[in-house]
PDB file of N, H, CA, C and O in Angstrom:
ATOM      1  N   UNK A   1      90.357 171.973  63.153  1.00  0.00           N
ATOM      2  CA  UNK A   1      89.875 170.563  63.086  1.00  0.00           C
ATOM      3  C   UNK A   1      89.502 170.085  64.616  1.00  0.00           C
ATOM      4  O   UNK A   1      88.728 169.149  64.815  1.00  0.00           O
ATOM      5  N   UNK A   2      90.059 170.736  65.548  1.00  0.00           N
ATOM      6  H   UNK A   2      90.688 171.497  65.386  1.00  0.00           H
ATOM      7  CA  UNK A   2      89.881 170.279  66.852  1.00  0.00           C
ATOM      8  C   UNK A   2      88.831 171.103  67.685  1.00  0.00           C
ATOM      9  O   UNK A   2      88.783 171.060  68.914  1.00  0.00           O
ATOM     10  N   UNK A   3      87.943 171.903  66.851  1.00  0.00           N
ATOM     11  H   UNK A   3      87.982 171.938  65.852  1.00  0.00           H
ATOM     12  CA  UNK A   3      87.051 172.615  67.445  1.00  0.00           C
ATOM     13  C   UNK A   3      85.602 172.005  67.364  1.00  0.00           C
ATOM     14  O   UNK A   3      85.297 171.191  66.492  1.00  0.00           O
ATOM     15  N   UNK A   4      84.759 172.436  68.298  1.00  0.00           N
ATOM     16  H   UNK A   4      85.007 173.097  69.006  1.00  0.00           H
ATOM     17  CA  UNK A   4      83.362 172.099  68.335  1.00  0.00           C
ATOM     18  C   UNK A   4      82.684 172.364  67.017  1.00  0.00           C
ATOM     19  O   UNK A   4      81.995 171.530  66.430  1.00  0.00           O
ATOM     20  N   UNK A   5      82.944 173.664  66.568  1.00  0.00           N
ATOM     21  H   UNK A   5      83.504 174.342  67.045  1.00  0.00           H
ATOM     22  CA  UNK A   5      82.361 174.071  65.339  1.00  0.00           C
ATOM     23  C   UNK A   5      82.700 173.190  64.174  1.00  0.00           C
ATOM     24  O   UNK A   5      81.800 172.833  63.413  1.00  0.00           O
ATOM     25  N   UNK A   6      83.962 172.812  63.984  1.00  0.00           N
ATOM     26  H   UNK A   6      84.693 173.102  64.601  1.00  0.00           H
ATOM     27  CA  UNK A   6      84.369 171.878  62.947  1.00  0.00           C
ATOM     28  C   UNK A   6      83.595 170.592  62.908  1.00  0.00           C
ATOM     29  O   UNK A   6      83.151 170.149  61.849  1.00  0.00           O
ATOM     30  N   UNK A   7      83.431 169.981  64.092  1.00  0.00           N
ATOM     31  H   UNK A   7      83.792 170.340  64.953  1.00  0.00           H
ATOM     32  CA  UNK A   7      82.683 168.715  64.146  1.00  0.00           C
ATOM     33  C   UNK A   7      81.204 168.835  63.959  1.00  0.00           C
ATOM     34  O   UNK A   7      80.532 167.971  63.396  1.00  0.00           O
ATOM     35  N   UNK A   8      80.691 170.030  64.494  1.00  0.00           N
ATOM     36  H   UNK A   8      81.237 170.732  64.952  1.00  0.00           H
ATOM     37  CA  UNK A   8      79.225 170.245  64.246  1.00  0.00           C
ATOM     38  C   UNK A   8      78.953 170.375  62.791  1.00  0.00           C
ATOM     39  O   UNK A   8      78.033 169.743  62.273  1.00  0.00           O
ATOM     40  N   UNK A   9      79.805 171.259  62.042  1.00  0.00           N
ATOM     41  H   UNK A   9      80.553 171.772  62.463  1.00  0.00           H
ATOM     42  CA  UNK A   9      79.577 171.475  60.595  1.00  0.00           C
ATOM     43  C   UNK A   9      79.819 170.162  59.844  1.00  0.00           C
ATOM     44  O   UNK A   9      79.038 169.861  58.941  1.00  0.00           O
ATOM     45  N   UNK A  10      80.843 169.362  60.151  1.00  0.00           N
ATOM     46  H   UNK A  10      81.477 169.607  60.884  1.00  0.00           H
ATOM     47  CA  UNK A  10      81.091 168.114  59.537  1.00  0.00           C
ATOM     48  C   UNK A  10      80.074 167.106  59.753  1.00  0.00           C
ATOM     49  O   UNK A  10      79.796 166.308  58.858  1.00  0.00           O
ATOM     50  N   UNK A  11      79.499 167.090  60.883  1.00  0.00           N
ATOM     51  H   UNK A  11      79.726 167.738  61.610  1.00  0.00           H
ATOM     52  CA  UNK A  11      78.296 166.185  61.237  1.00  0.00           C
ATOM     53  C   UNK A  11      77.144 166.476  60.356  1.00  0.00           C
ATOM     54  O   UNK A  11      76.507 165.582  59.797  1.00  0.00           O
ATOM     55  N   UNK A  12      76.857 167.870  60.225  1.00  0.00           N
ATOM     56  H   UNK A  12      77.374 168.596  60.679  1.00  0.00           H
ATOM     57  CA  UNK A  12      75.751 168.226  59.470  1.00  0.00           C
ATOM     58  C   UNK A  12      75.930 167.909  58.013  1.00  0.00           C
ATOM     59  O   UNK A  12      74.987 167.492  57.341  1.00  0.00           O
ATOM     60  N   UNK A  13      77.139 168.104  57.515  1.00  0.00           N
ATOM     61  H   UNK A  13      77.905 168.443  58.062  1.00  0.00           H
ATOM     62  CA  UNK A  13      77.438 167.730  56.131  1.00  0.00           C
ATOM     63  C   UNK A  13      77.190 166.231  55.868  1.00  0.00           C
ATOM     64  O   UNK A  13      76.524 165.861  54.900  1.00  0.00           O
ATOM     65  N   UNK A  14      77.743 165.377  56.754  1.00  0.00           N
ATOM     66  H   UNK A  14      78.283 165.678  57.540  1.00  0.00           H
ATOM     67  CA  UNK A  14      77.625 163.992  56.694  1.00  0.00           C
ATOM     68  C   UNK A  14      76.152 163.567  56.708  1.00  0.00           C
ATOM     69  O   UNK A  14      75.759 162.745  55.879  1.00  0.00           O
ATOM     70  N   UNK A  15      75.373 164.065  57.565  1.00  0.00           N
ATOM     71  H   UNK A  15      75.693 164.732  58.237  1.00  0.00           H
ATOM     72  CA  UNK A  15      73.900 163.771  57.594  1.00  0.00           C
ATOM     73  C   UNK A  15      73.266 164.249  56.315  1.00  0.00           C
ATOM     74  O   UNK A  15      72.500 163.478  55.736  1.00  0.00           O
ATOM     75  N   UNK A  16      73.492 165.365  55.846  1.00  0.00           N
ATOM     76  H   UNK A  16      74.114 165.991  56.316  1.00  0.00           H
ATOM     77  CA  UNK A  16      72.866 165.893  54.607  1.00  0.00           C
ATOM     78  C   UNK A  16      73.250 164.966  53.438  1.00  0.00           C
ATOM     79  O   UNK A  16      72.398 164.554  52.651  1.00  0.00           O
ATOM     80  N   UNK A  17      74.533 164.655  53.347  1.00  0.00           N
ATOM     81  H   UNK A  17      75.225 164.990  53.986  1.00  0.00           H
ATOM     82  CA  UNK A  17      75.039 163.773  52.247  1.00  0.00           C
ATOM     83  C   UNK A  17      74.347 162.433  52.284  1.00  0.00           C
ATOM     84  O   UNK A  17      73.770 161.980  51.296  1.00  0.00           O
ATOM     85  N   UNK A  18      74.416 161.809  53.443  1.00  0.00           N
ATOM     86  H   UNK A  18      74.885 162.177  54.246  1.00  0.00           H
ATOM     87  CA  UNK A  18      73.795 160.507  53.677  1.00  0.00           C
ATOM     88  C   UNK A  18      72.268 160.572  53.230  1.00  0.00           C
ATOM     89  O   UNK A  18      71.835 159.750  52.422  1.00  0.00           O
ATOM     90  N   UNK A  19      71.524 161.494  53.733  1.00  0.00           N
ATOM     91  H   UNK A  19      71.876 162.162  54.389  1.00  0.00           H
ATOM     92  CA  UNK A  19      70.200 161.572  53.445  1.00  0.00           C
ATOM     93  C   UNK A  19      69.938 161.690  51.925  1.00  0.00           C
ATOM     94  O   UNK A  19      69.046 161.048  51.372  1.00  0.00           O
ATOM     95  N   UNK A  20      70.743 162.524  51.293  1.00  0.00           N
ATOM     96  H   UNK A  20      71.468 163.046  51.743  1.00  0.00           H
ATOM     97  CA  UNK A  20      70.529 162.824  49.824  1.00  0.00           C
ATOM     98  C   UNK A  20      70.851 161.516  48.959  1.00  0.00           C
ATOM     99  O   UNK A  20      70.241 161.220  47.932  1.00  0.00           O
ATOM    100  N   UNK A  21      71.855 160.806  49.499  1.00  0.00           N
ATOM    101  H   UNK A  21      72.350 161.047  50.333  1.00  0.00           H
ATOM    102  CA  UNK A  21      72.265 159.484  48.695  1.00  0.00           C
ATOM    103  C   UNK A  21      71.301 158.467  49.001  1.00  0.00           C
ATOM    104  O   UNK A  21      71.005 157.680  48.102  1.00  0.00           O
ATOM    105  N   UNK A  22      70.725 158.351  50.210  1.00  0.00           N
ATOM    106  H   UNK A  22      70.965 158.991  50.941  1.00  0.00           H
ATOM    107  CA  UNK A  22      69.667 157.473  50.491  1.00  0.00           C
ATOM    108  C   UNK A  22      68.393 157.657  49.621  1.00  0.00           C
ATOM    109  O   UNK A  22      67.865 156.716  49.029  1.00  0.00           O
ATOM    110  N   UNK A  23      67.935 158.944  49.586  1.00  0.00           N
ATOM    111  H   UNK A  23      68.364 159.708  50.067  1.00  0.00           H
ATOM    112  CA  UNK A  23      66.713 159.183  48.763  1.00  0.00           C
ATOM    113  C   UNK A  23      67.089 158.898  47.361  1.00  0.00           C
ATOM    114  O   UNK A  23      66.270 158.265  46.694  1.00  0.00           O
ATOM    115  N   UNK A  24      68.198 159.267  46.810  1.00  0.00           N
ATOM    116  H   UNK A  24      68.863 159.781  47.352  1.00  0.00           H
ATOM    117  CA  UNK A  24      68.534 159.036  45.422  1.00  0.00           C
ATOM    118  C   UNK A  24      68.632 157.571  45.149  1.00  0.00           C
ATOM    119  O   UNK A  24      68.123 157.103  44.131  1.00  0.00           O
ATOM    120  N   UNK A  25      69.261 156.834  46.009  1.00  0.00           N
ATOM    121  H   UNK A  25      69.674 157.214  46.836  1.00  0.00           H
ATOM    122  CA  UNK A  25      69.400 155.372  45.767  1.00  0.00           C
ATOM    123  C   UNK A  25      68.073 154.552  45.839  1.00  0.00           C
ATOM    124  O   UNK A  25      67.835 153.601  45.095  1.00  0.00           O
ATOM    125  N   UNK A  26      67.263 155.000  46.773  1.00  0.00           N
ATOM    126  H   UNK A  26      67.456 155.773  47.377  1.00  0.00           H
ATOM    127  CA  UNK A  26      65.943 154.351  46.865  1.00  0.00           C
ATOM    128  C   UNK A  26      64.990 154.691  45.657  1.00  0.00           C
ATOM    129  O   UNK A  26      64.085 153.921  45.336  1.00  0.00           O
ATOM    130  N   UNK A  27      65.216 155.800  45.046  1.00  0.00           N
ATOM    131  H   UNK A  27      65.951 156.426  45.307  1.00  0.00           H
ATOM    132  CA  UNK A  27      64.417 156.236  43.936  1.00  0.00           C
ATOM    133  C   UNK A  27      64.904 155.716  42.572  1.00  0.00           C
ATOM    134  O   UNK A  27      64.205 155.868  41.570  1.00  0.00           O
ATOM    135  N   UNK A  28      66.081 155.114  42.531  1.00  0.00           N
ATOM    136  H   UNK A  28      66.649 154.990  43.344  1.00  0.00           H
ATOM    137  CA  UNK A  28      66.668 154.614  41.357  1.00  0.00           C
ATOM    138  C   UNK A  28      65.746 153.569  40.638  1.00  0.00           C
ATOM    139  O   UNK A  28      65.527 153.601  39.427  1.00  0.00           O
ATOM    140  N   UNK A  29      65.245 152.673  41.472  1.00  0.00           N
ATOM    141  H   UNK A  29      65.423 152.647  42.456  1.00  0.00           H
ATOM    142  CA  UNK A  29      64.469 151.575  40.855  1.00  0.00           C
ATOM    143  C   UNK A  29      62.927 151.928  40.651  1.00  0.00           C
ATOM    144  O   UNK A  29      62.157 151.137  40.105  1.00  0.00           O
ATOM    145  N   UNK A  30      62.548 153.136  41.116  1.00  0.00           N
ATOM    146  H   UNK A  30      63.173 153.778  41.559  1.00  0.00           H
ATOM    147  CA  UNK A  30      61.218 153.550  40.992  1.00  0.00           C
ATOM    148  C   UNK A  30      60.172 152.432  41.466  1.00  0.00           C
ATOM    149  O   UNK A  30      59.172 152.122  40.818  1.00  0.00           O
ATOM    150  N   UNK A  31      60.559 151.858  42.724  1.00  0.00           N
ATOM    151  H   UNK A  31      61.371 152.109  43.251  1.00  0.00           H
ATOM    152  CA  UNK A  31      59.611 150.903  43.295  1.00  0.00           C
ATOM    153  C   UNK A  31      58.919 151.554  44.539  1.00  0.00           C
ATOM    154  O   UNK A  31      59.275 152.640  44.998  1.00  0.00           O
ATOM    155  N   UNK A  32      57.981 150.856  45.002  1.00  0.00           N
ATOM    156  H   UNK A  32      57.693 149.974  44.630  1.00  0.00           H
ATOM    157  CA  UNK A  32      57.304 151.343  46.242  1.00  0.00           C
ATOM    158  C   UNK A  32      58.346 151.323  47.389  1.00  0.00           C
ATOM    159  O   UNK A  32      59.380 150.656  47.365  1.00  0.00           O
ATOM    160  N   UNK A  33      57.943 152.146  48.409  1.00  0.00           N
ATOM    161  H   UNK A  33      57.103 152.688  48.429  1.00  0.00           H
ATOM    162  CA  UNK A  33      58.798 152.303  49.546  1.00  0.00           C
ATOM    163  C   UNK A  33      58.943 151.053  50.352  1.00  0.00           C
ATOM    164  O   UNK A  33      59.985 150.891  50.987  1.00  0.00           O
ATOM    165  N   UNK A  34      58.022 150.178  50.386  1.00  0.00           N
ATOM    166  H   UNK A  34      57.175 150.310  49.870  1.00  0.00           H
ATOM    167  CA  UNK A  34      58.122 148.934  51.109  1.00  0.00           C
ATOM    168  C   UNK A  34      59.041 147.898  50.327  1.00  0.00           C
ATOM    169  O   UNK A  34      59.647 147.012  50.930  1.00  0.00           O
ATOM    170  N   UNK A  35      59.107 148.057  48.984  1.00  0.00           N
ATOM    171  H   UNK A  35      58.615 148.776  48.494  1.00  0.00           H
ATOM    172  CA  UNK A  35      60.012 147.132  48.170  1.00  0.00           C
ATOM    173  C   UNK A  35      61.309 147.670  47.905  1.00  0.00           C
ATOM    174  O   UNK A  35      62.135 147.075  47.213  1.00  0.00           O
ATOM    175  N   UNK A  36      61.519 148.850  48.473  1.00  0.00           N
ATOM    176  H   UNK A  36      60.848 149.333  49.035  1.00  0.00           H
ATOM    177  CA  UNK A  36      62.818 149.509  48.140  1.00  0.00           C
ATOM    178  C   UNK A  36      64.003 148.749  48.673  1.00  0.00           C
ATOM    179  O   UNK A  36      63.873 148.067  49.690  1.00  0.00           O
ATOM    180  N   UNK A  37      65.149 148.832  48.040  1.00  0.00           N
ATOM    181  H   UNK A  37      65.254 149.386  47.215  1.00  0.00           H
ATOM    182  CA  UNK A  37      66.388 148.102  48.443  1.00  0.00           C
ATOM    183  C   UNK A  37      67.073 148.856  49.680  1.00  0.00           C
ATOM    184  O   UNK A  37      68.135 149.469  49.568  1.00  0.00           O
ATOM    185  N   UNK A  38      66.377 148.749  50.824  1.00  0.00           N
ATOM    186  H   UNK A  38      65.515 148.251  50.915  1.00  0.00           H
ATOM    187  CA  UNK A  38      66.944 149.492  51.956  1.00  0.00           C
ATOM    188  C   UNK A  38      68.318 149.204  52.427  1.00  0.00           C
ATOM    189  O   UNK A  38      69.021 150.110  52.873  1.00  0.00           O
ATOM    190  N   UNK A  39      68.749 147.926  52.343  1.00  0.00           N
ATOM    191  H   UNK A  39      68.178 147.189  51.981  1.00  0.00           H
ATOM    192  CA  UNK A  39      70.111 147.626  52.782  1.00  0.00           C
ATOM    193  C   UNK A  39      71.156 148.262  51.776  1.00  0.00           C
ATOM    194  O   UNK A  39      72.190 148.772  52.207  1.00  0.00           O
ATOM    195  N   UNK A  40      70.877 148.221  50.492  1.00  0.00           N
ATOM    196  H   UNK A  40      70.037 147.807  50.142  1.00  0.00           H
ATOM    197  CA  UNK A  40      71.660 148.832  49.562  1.00  0.00           C
ATOM    198  C   UNK A  40      71.775 150.299  49.772  1.00  0.00           C
ATOM    199  O   UNK A  40      72.866 150.868  49.824  1.00  0.00           O
ATOM    200  N   UNK A  41      70.618 150.907  49.893  1.00  0.00           N
ATOM    201  H   UNK A  41      69.732 150.445  49.851  1.00  0.00           H
ATOM    202  CA  UNK A  41      70.521 152.354  50.039  1.00  0.00           C
ATOM    203  C   UNK A  41      71.257 152.829  51.411  1.00  0.00           C
ATOM    204  O   UNK A  41      71.941 153.852  51.417  1.00  0.00           O
ATOM    205  N   UNK A  42      71.094 152.108  52.455  1.00  0.00           N
ATOM    206  H   UNK A  42      70.538 151.277  52.450  1.00  0.00           H
ATOM    207  CA  UNK A  42      71.719 152.499  53.739  1.00  0.00           C
ATOM    208  C   UNK A  42      73.139 152.305  53.720  1.00  0.00           C
ATOM    209  O   UNK A  42      73.880 153.051  54.360  1.00  0.00           O
ATOM    210  N   UNK A  43      73.598 151.283  52.978  1.00  0.00           N
ATOM    211  H   UNK A  43      72.996 150.677  52.458  1.00  0.00           H
ATOM    212  CA  UNK A  43      75.087 151.085  52.737  1.00  0.00           C
ATOM    213  C   UNK A  43      75.674 152.250  52.008  1.00  0.00           C
ATOM    214  O   UNK A  43      76.673 152.828  52.436  1.00  0.00           O
ATOM    215  N   UNK A  44      75.071 152.591  50.932  1.00  0.00           N
ATOM    216  H   UNK A  44      74.259 152.121  50.585  1.00  0.00           H
ATOM    217  CA  UNK A  44      75.524 153.691  50.115  1.00  0.00           C
ATOM    218  C   UNK A  44      75.502 155.040  50.993  1.00  0.00           C
ATOM    219  O   UNK A  44      76.456 155.817  50.951  1.00  0.00           O
ATOM    220  N   UNK A  45      74.472 155.259  51.716  1.00  0.00           N
ATOM    221  H   UNK A  45      73.697 154.628  51.750  1.00  0.00           H
ATOM    222  CA  UNK A  45      74.436 156.474  52.595  1.00  0.00           C
ATOM    223  C   UNK A  45      75.383 156.505  53.646  1.00  0.00           C
ATOM    224  O   UNK A  45      75.892 157.585  53.944  1.00  0.00           O
ATOM    225  N   UNK A  46      75.711 155.394  54.293  1.00  0.00           N
ATOM    226  H   UNK A  46      75.297 154.516  54.051  1.00  0.00           H
ATOM    227  CA  UNK A  46      76.752 155.276  55.365  1.00  0.00           C
ATOM    228  C   UNK A  46      78.205 155.529  54.715  1.00  0.00           C
ATOM    229  O   UNK A  46      79.053 156.209  55.293  1.00  0.00           O
ATOM    230  N   UNK A  47      78.413 154.932  53.479  1.00  0.00           N
ATOM    231  H   UNK A  47      77.724 154.380  53.010  1.00  0.00           H
ATOM    232  CA  UNK A  47      79.670 155.141  52.870  1.00  0.00           C
ATOM    233  C   UNK A  47      79.854 156.630  52.463  1.00  0.00           C
ATOM    234  O   UNK A  47      80.961 157.161  52.551  1.00  0.00           O
ATOM    235  N   UNK A  48      78.793 157.277  52.030  1.00  0.00           N
ATOM    236  H   UNK A  48      77.893 156.845  51.959  1.00  0.00           H
ATOM    237  CA  UNK A  48      78.930 158.656  51.576  1.00  0.00           C
ATOM    238  C   UNK A  48      79.182 159.528  52.809  1.00  0.00           C
ATOM    239  O   UNK A  48      79.978 160.464  52.727  1.00  0.00           O
ATOM    240  N   UNK A  49      78.542 159.260  53.939  1.00  0.00           N
ATOM    241  H   UNK A  49      77.895 158.500  54.006  1.00  0.00           H
ATOM    242  CA  UNK A  49      78.786 159.962  55.159  1.00  0.00           C
ATOM    243  C   UNK A  49      80.175 159.935  55.682  1.00  0.00           C
ATOM    244  O   UNK A  49      80.704 160.929  56.178  1.00  0.00           O
ATOM    245  N   UNK A  50      80.827 158.639  55.551  1.00  0.00           N
ATOM    246  H   UNK A  50      80.397 157.831  55.148  1.00  0.00           H
ATOM    247  CA  UNK A  50      82.140 158.440  56.028  1.00  0.00           C
ATOM    248  C   UNK A  50      83.060 159.157  55.044  1.00  0.00           C
ATOM    249  O   UNK A  50      84.082 159.678  55.490  1.00  0.00           O
ATOM    250  N   UNK A  51      82.786 159.224  53.768  1.00  0.00           N
ATOM    251  H   UNK A  51      81.956 158.800  53.406  1.00  0.00           H
ATOM    252  CA  UNK A  51      83.652 160.000  52.832  1.00  0.00           C
ATOM    253  C   UNK A  51      83.505 161.471  53.061  1.00  0.00           C
ATOM    254  O   UNK A  51      84.458 162.220  52.844  1.00  0.00           O
ATOM    255  N   UNK A  52      82.385 161.906  53.477  1.00  0.00           N
ATOM    256  H   UNK A  52      81.611 161.297  53.653  1.00  0.00           H
ATOM    257  CA  UNK A  52      82.217 163.343  53.794  1.00  0.00           C
ATOM    258  C   UNK A  52      83.088 163.771  54.970  1.00  0.00           C
ATOM    259  O   UNK A  52      83.746 164.810  54.932  1.00  0.00           O
ATOM    260  N   UNK A  53      83.077 162.963  55.992  1.00  0.00           N
ATOM    261  H   UNK A  53      82.542 162.119  56.023  1.00  0.00           H
ATOM    262  CA  UNK A  53      83.970 163.131  57.202  1.00  0.00           C
ATOM    263  C   UNK A  53      85.362 163.033  56.749  1.00  0.00           C
ATOM    264  O   UNK A  53      86.114 163.903  57.189  1.00  0.00           O
ATOM    265  N   UNK A  54      85.856 162.157  55.964  1.00  0.00           N
ATOM    266  H   UNK A  54      85.245 161.451  55.607  1.00  0.00           H
ATOM    267  CA  UNK A  54      87.181 162.083  55.585  1.00  0.00           C
ATOM    268  C   UNK A  54      87.644 163.276  54.791  1.00  0.00           C
ATOM    269  O   UNK A  54      88.748 163.798  54.949  1.00  0.00           O
ATOM    270  N   UNK A  55      86.725 163.681  53.917  1.00  0.00           N
ATOM    271  H   UNK A  55      85.828 163.257  53.789  1.00  0.00           H
ATOM    272  CA  UNK A  55      87.089 164.897  53.197  1.00  0.00           C
ATOM    273  C   UNK A  55      87.334 166.120  54.096  1.00  0.00           C
ATOM    274  O   UNK A  55      88.326 166.840  53.979  1.00  0.00           O
ATOM    275  N   UNK A  56      86.343 166.305  55.015  1.00  0.00           N
ATOM    276  H   UNK A  56      85.537 165.720  55.109  1.00  0.00           H
ATOM    277  CA  UNK A  56      86.515 167.384  56.020  1.00  0.00           C
ATOM    278  C   UNK A  56      87.827 167.259  56.820  1.00  0.00           C
ATOM    279  O   UNK A  56      88.450 168.268  57.151  1.00  0.00           O
ATOM    280  N   UNK A  57      88.218 166.094  57.111  1.00  0.00           N
ATOM    281  H   UNK A  57      87.712 165.274  56.842  1.00  0.00           H
ATOM    282  CA  UNK A  57      89.450 165.798  57.787  1.00  0.00           C
ATOM    283  C   UNK A  57      90.659 166.230  56.945  1.00  0.00           C
ATOM    284  O   UNK A  57      91.583 166.866  57.452  1.00  0.00           O
ATOM    285  N   UNK A  58      90.639 165.888  55.696  1.00  0.00           N
ATOM    286  H   UNK A  58      89.888 165.372  55.284  1.00  0.00           H
ATOM    287  CA  UNK A  58      91.665 166.243  54.711  1.00  0.00           C
ATOM    288  C   UNK A  58      91.742 167.729  54.485  1.00  0.00           C
ATOM    289  O   UNK A  58      92.838 168.275  54.363  1.00  0.00           O
ATOM    290  N   UNK A  59      90.663 168.371  54.428  1.00  0.00           N
ATOM    291  H   UNK A  59      89.772 167.928  54.526  1.00  0.00           H
ATOM    292  CA  UNK A  59      90.658 169.859  54.297  1.00  0.00           C
ATOM    293  C   UNK A  59      91.163 170.497  55.552  1.00  0.00           C
ATOM    294  O   UNK A  59      92.024 171.376  55.533  1.00  0.00           O
ATOM    295  N   UNK A  60      90.553 169.988  56.757  1.00  0.00           N
ATOM    296  H   UNK A  60      89.853 169.274  56.773  1.00  0.00           H
ATOM    297  CA  UNK A  60      91.118 170.396  57.995  1.00  0.00           C
ATOM    298  C   UNK A  60      90.641 171.705  58.585  1.00  0.00           C
ATOM    299  O   UNK A  60      90.552 171.794  59.810  1.00  0.00           O
ATOM    300  N   UNK A  61      90.342 172.686  57.840  1.00  0.00           N
ATOM    301  H   UNK A  61      90.414 172.614  56.845  1.00  0.00           H
ATOM    302  CA  UNK A  61      90.016 173.988  58.389  1.00  0.00           C
ATOM    303  C   UNK A  61      88.713 174.450  57.993  1.00  0.00           C
ATOM    304  O   UNK A  61      88.416 175.642  58.064  1.00  0.00           O
ATOM    305  N   UNK A  62      87.826 173.460  57.530  1.00  0.00           N
ATOM    306  H   UNK A  62      88.067 172.492  57.472  1.00  0.00           H
ATOM    307  CA  UNK A  62      86.462 173.897  56.992  1.00  0.00           C
ATOM    308  C   UNK A  62      85.469 173.852  58.153  1.00  0.00           C
ATOM    309  O   UNK A  62      84.870 172.811  58.423  1.00  0.00           O
ATOM    310  N   UNK A  63      85.305 174.940  58.810  1.00  0.00           N
ATOM    311  H   UNK A  63      85.793 175.786  58.590  1.00  0.00           H
ATOM    312  CA  UNK A  63      84.412 174.948  59.988  1.00  0.00           C
ATOM    313  C   UNK A  63      82.950 175.113  59.609  1.00  0.00           C
ATOM    314  O   UNK A  63      82.046 174.794  60.382  1.00  0.00           O
ATOM    315  N   UNK A  64      82.739 175.625  58.388  1.00  0.00           N
ATOM    316  H   UNK A  64      83.473 175.884  57.760  1.00  0.00           H
ATOM    317  CA  UNK A  64      81.347 175.786  58.050  1.00  0.00           C
ATOM    318  C   UNK A  64      81.132 176.120  56.593  1.00  0.00           C
ATOM    319  O   UNK A  64      82.106 175.913  55.870  1.00  0.00           O
ATOM    320  N   UNK A  65      80.133 176.556  56.074  1.00  0.00           N
ATOM    321  H   UNK A  65      79.341 176.724  56.661  1.00  0.00           H
ATOM    322  CA  UNK A  65      78.930 176.713  56.889  1.00  0.00           C
ATOM    323  C   UNK A  65      78.087 175.482  57.019  1.00  0.00           C
ATOM    324  O   UNK A  65      77.936 174.727  56.059  1.00  0.00           O
ATOM    325  N   UNK A  66      77.549 175.269  58.152  1.00  0.00           N
ATOM    326  H   UNK A  66      77.671 175.882  58.932  1.00  0.00           H
ATOM    327  CA  UNK A  66      76.508 174.290  58.378  1.00  0.00           C
ATOM    328  C   UNK A  66      75.119 174.947  58.245  1.00  0.00           C
ATOM    329  O   UNK A  66      74.944 176.110  57.882  1.00  0.00           O
ATOM    330  N   UNK A  67      74.158 174.075  58.577  1.00  0.00           N
ATOM    331  H   UNK A  67      74.300 173.130  58.872  1.00  0.00           H
ATOM    332  CA  UNK A  67      72.851 174.717  58.542  1.00  0.00           C
ATOM    333  C   UNK A  67      72.555 175.792  59.567  1.00  0.00           C
ATOM    334  O   UNK A  67      71.758 176.711  59.379  1.00  0.00           O
ATOM    335  N   UNK A  68      73.311 175.587  60.737  1.00  0.00           N
ATOM    336  H   UNK A  68      73.959 174.841  60.890  1.00  0.00           H
ATOM    337  CA  UNK A  68      73.157 176.493  61.938  1.00  0.00           C
ATOM    338  C   UNK A  68      74.152 177.559  61.972  1.00  0.00           C
ATOM    339  O   UNK A  68      74.279 178.195  63.019  1.00  0.00           O
ATOM    340  N   UNK A  69      74.926 177.855  60.882  1.00  0.00           N
ATOM    341  H   UNK A  69      74.823 177.339  60.032  1.00  0.00           H
ATOM    342  CA  UNK A  69      75.960 178.779  60.860  1.00  0.00           C
ATOM    343  C   UNK A  69      75.824 179.784  59.816  1.00  0.00           C
ATOM    344  O   UNK A  69      75.064 179.562  58.874  1.00  0.00           O
ATOM    345  N   UNK A  70      76.546 180.963  59.897  1.00  0.00           N
ATOM    346  H   UNK A  70      77.164 181.143  60.662  1.00  0.00           H
ATOM    347  CA  UNK A  70      76.595 181.939  58.877  1.00  0.00           C
ATOM    348  C   UNK A  70      77.976 181.775  58.131  1.00  0.00           C
ATOM    349  O   UNK A  70      78.968 181.326  58.704  1.00  0.00           O
ATOM    350  N   UNK A  71      77.966 182.145  56.901  1.00  0.00           N
ATOM    351  H   UNK A  71      77.160 182.510  56.436  1.00  0.00           H
ATOM    352  CA  UNK A  71      79.255 182.096  56.175  1.00  0.00           C
ATOM    353  C   UNK A  71      80.198 183.081  56.848  1.00  0.00           C
ATOM    354  O   UNK A  71      79.768 184.191  57.161  1.00  0.00           O
ATOM    355  N   UNK A  72      81.439 182.744  57.084  1.00  0.00           N
ATOM    356  H   UNK A  72      81.789 181.842  56.829  1.00  0.00           H
ATOM    357  CA  UNK A  72      82.428 183.586  57.775  1.00  0.00           C
ATOM    358  C   UNK A  72      82.525 184.924  57.004  1.00  0.00           C
ATOM    359  O   UNK A  72      82.586 184.933  55.774  1.00  0.00           O
ATOM    360  N   UNK A  73      82.537 185.986  57.700  1.00  0.00           N
ATOM    361  H   UNK A  73      82.487 185.979  58.699  1.00  0.00           H
ATOM    362  CA  UNK A  73      82.624 187.327  57.132  1.00  0.00           C
ATOM    363  C   UNK A  73      81.331 187.989  56.653  1.00  0.00           C
ATOM    364  O   UNK A  73      81.324 189.183  56.353  1.00  0.00           O
ATOM    365  N   UNK A  74      80.247 187.233  56.577  1.00  0.00           N
ATOM    366  H   UNK A  74      80.252 186.263  56.820  1.00  0.00           H
ATOM    367  CA  UNK A  74      78.929 187.710  56.177  1.00  0.00           C
ATOM    368  C   UNK A  74      78.168 188.337  57.447  1.00  0.00           C
ATOM    369  O   UNK A  74      78.071 187.722  58.509  1.00  0.00           O
ATOM    370  N   UNK A  75      77.696 189.480  57.258  1.00  0.00           N
ATOM    371  H   UNK A  75      77.775 189.979  56.395  1.00  0.00           H
ATOM    372  CA  UNK A  75      76.969 190.135  58.381  1.00  0.00           C
ATOM    373  C   UNK A  75      75.570 190.042  58.030  1.00  0.00           C
ATOM    374  O   UNK A  75      75.209 190.197  56.863  1.00  0.00           O
ATOM    375  N   UNK A  76      74.706 189.782  59.033  1.00  0.00           N
ATOM    376  H   UNK A  76      74.999 189.657  59.981  1.00  0.00           H
ATOM    377  CA  UNK A  76      73.351 189.773  58.880  1.00  0.00           C
ATOM    378  C   UNK A  76      72.651 189.050  59.777  1.00  0.00           C
ATOM    379  O   UNK A  76      71.423 188.994  59.703  1.00  0.00           O
TER     380      UNK A  76
END
C-alpha cells in the first residue's frame, strides 16, 4: 500500500471507474451533450473514484494490474 506501484494502479482504476460512470450517467437521459446533466454526472464520477480508492486501501495489497502493468507472474 505504501508503494508507487500501488498508487499508480489505484489512480488508474479510479480514473477508469470515474470515466465509465460519467459516460453512463450522461447517457441515461439520452439527451444532447450540451443538455446533459453534467453536475450530476461529475458528482457520481467523483464519488465512484473515491470509492475505488477506498476499496484499494481496504484490500491493501492490490498493486495491479493497471493499464501500464502486466499481471504478476505472467511472462510476455
